[in-house]
N, C-alpha and C positions, 0 to 999 in steps of 0.2 A: 504493500500500500504506500509506504514511504517513497519507494522508488518510483511508483506511478505518479505520485504528487510532484516529486522533483522533476520528472519528465514533462508533466503538464506545465509546470512553471517555466522550465527552460523553453518549451515549445512556444508558450505565450510570449516570452521575451523575444524570441527569434521572430515570431510572426509580427509582433509590434514593431520591431526594427524594419522588417520588410515593408509593412504598410506605411511607416513613416518615410522610408526611402521612396516608395511609389508616389506619395503625396508631394514630396519635395521635387521629384522628377517631373510630375504632372504640372506643378506650378512653373517650373523652369521652361517646359515646353510651351505652356500657354503664354508666358512672357515673351519668349522668342518669337512665337507666331505673331503676337501683336506688334512687336518691333519690326518684323519683316513687313507687316501690313502697312504701318505708317511710313516706312521708307519707300515702299512702292507708291503710296499716295503722293508723297513729295516728288518722286521722280516723274510720275505721270502728269501731275499738275505743272511742273516746271517745263516739261517738254511741250505741253500744249501752249502755255503762255509764250515760250520762246519762239515757237513757230509763228504764232499770230503777230508777235512784235516784229519779227524779221520781215513779214509780208506787208505790214501796215503801211510803210513808207511808199511801197509800190503803188498804192491806191491814191497817191497824191497828197495825203495828209497823215503823217505818222501817228499823231495822237489828237483825239477830239476833246478829251478831258483827262486830267491827271490829278490824283489825290494821294494822300499817304497810305490809304487802305483800299483804293479802287483805281481802275484805269479804264478808259474808253478809247477805242481805236477802230480803224476801218480794216476789215478782214475779207479776203476773197471767199465768196459764198457760192459762185457759179462760174461756169466756163463753157466755151463753145467755139465754133468756127463760122465765120460769115459765109453763107452759101448762096445768098440772093439779095438783090436790092429792089426796092420799090421804084418805079419809073419817075414818080413825082415827089414823093415824100421821103423824109429821112428815116425810112423803115428798112430793117435788115432781117433776113431769115437766118436762124442759127441752126447748125447741124452738129450732131454728136455732143449735145449739151450735157452738163452734169451740175449737180448742186441745185440751188433754189434761186432762180432768176425772177426778181420782182421789180415793181416800179413804185415802191413806197417812197416817202419823203426823204429817207436817208439812203436810198440806193443810188449808186453811181457805177460807172463802167470805165474800163480801159480798153481801147481798140488799137491794134497795131496798124500804123500807116505804112503800107507797102510803097516803096519809092522814097519815102522820107526817113525810113528806118528809125522810127520812134513811136512811142505809145502816146495816144491822145486821150485825156480824161473827158468824159461826156456824162451828162445827166440823162438817166433813163426816164422818159415821160410816160411810156405805155408799154405793156406786154400783152400779147394776145395770140390767138391761133392763126395759122396761115390764112384760113378763109376769112376771118373777121378783119385781118389787117391788110389783106390784098396782096400778100406775097405767097403764092400758092405752090411754088415749085422751086427747087434749087437750080442753080444755073448750069450745072454739069449734066452730061448724058445720063438718062434714066429719069430725070425730072421728078425725083422723090420730093415730098413736101418737107419743109423745114420742121424741126422739132418745136420751135417757138419763134415768134417774131417780136422784135423790140423796136421801139421808136425813140429817137434821141431828141432832146430839147435843144434845138439850134435855131438861129435867126433865119437861115436859108439852107437849102439842100447842099449848096456849094461848100458849106462849112464841114461837110463830111465827104468831100469829093475824093479824098485820098484813102477812103475806106474801100478796099477792094475785096472781091470774092476770094476766099482763102485766108483772109486775115484772122488771127486769133482774137478772142474776146474774153474778157474777165470781168465779173460782176463783184462789187464790193458792198458790204453792209456794215453798219455800226454795231460793234460789240462792246458790252460793258462787263468787266470782271470785278467781282467783289465778294465779300462774305455775306451770307444771309443765314437767318436762324430758322430751324425746323425741329420741332419736337424737343426743344431745349438744348440742341447742339448746333454748332456753327459749321457751315459747309461752303465750299468754293462754288459759286454760282455764276451764271452768265445770262445776260439779257441780249437778245438779238433784235436789231431794228427798234421798233417802238414798243416792244413787249413791256408789260408792267410787272411781270413776275419773273423770278429767276429759274433757270434750268439748272438742276443739280448736276454737278460734274464729278466731284470727289470730296473726300473728307472722312471724318470730321476734322476741323481745325480748331486751334485755340481761339478764344474769343477775340474780337477786334481790340478790346482793351489791353490784350496781351500780344497784339500784333500777330495774329494768326496768319494774316496776309499783309505784307508791308512793302511799299514801293519807294524807290529813291531815283531821282532823275538827274542826269549829268549832261553837260554840253560836250562838244567834240574834244575839248581840252581836259575833260575829267572833272570840271568844277560843277558843284550842285547848281541846278537852275530850276526856275519856276516858269520859264517861257516855253510853251509847247513847240514853237517853231525852232527853238535852239537846241532841243533835246537830241543828243547824239547816241546816248545809251541809257538803258533802264536797268536798274538793279532791283531785285525783288527777293523777299524771304518768305518761305512757307514754313509754318510751325504746325504740323499735324499732330493729332493725338489719337490713341487707339480707340477703337469702337467699344471695346469692353475693358473693364478694370481688371488688373492682375494683382495678386497678393505679393506685397513687398514689405519686409519687416513685419510689422504687426497690423498692417492695414491694407485695404484694397485701393489702388490708385491707377490713373490712366498713364500709359506709357507715352512719352513725348519725344520728338526729335525736331530738327530744323534743317533746312537746305536753302542756301543763298546762291543766286545766279545773277550774272550781269550780261545783258544782251546788247550788242551794238546794232543800231537800226540801219537798214539799207537805205541808201540815198540815190 
């Protein structure tokens, strides 16, 4: 009986140690999982912002608004190839389109001028179907209909005389990046065009009071500037936090990290 009791006690001690080891390992795995998650969040958000910032200047205006915790810029939202021209109006058929081509108040376009070897910025005044816009067929053999037809706001059709069939087309829209709150947490959000609500991109981030998303603006010489037309590069920091709390010490806390990037704007 004594030997049985001793065996049970020893077994309980060993099992307790094994259980404690499993608990510690489980907590370590959960912590590592959350750390990986927040680092992926930071990398994904950084890559998205960097791409839009590099493309913004191509649209004719690098930044439309700049703040310490938010930024607004013009980003390419659609593309295509000029395939036909209206005989009287500044209307052009587009072929092989991609993205979302609209004629809202904040929509603009760049069209390549063949022969002048440069891009010309234009305001899109209307978008419609080939039948409604009077451009029913592309110019090349086969006469297939354009995917969509756009009209540019110009004083006369001669203002677009250098736009030829085969010219590439790019459509730009206003984007605003900022933090917004949802269910008590803060997320990286984006407003497109005249949208009033944010599209959730990634997160969660630390609160704006803790600079979960922070921007700094520099001129071409590296000095801090508040003039949008003088901005040569943009630095930004993201501070993500884990979706779930993990046990550290004697309490449960969010895991946090930060990533800082500086992007030079294309001119």
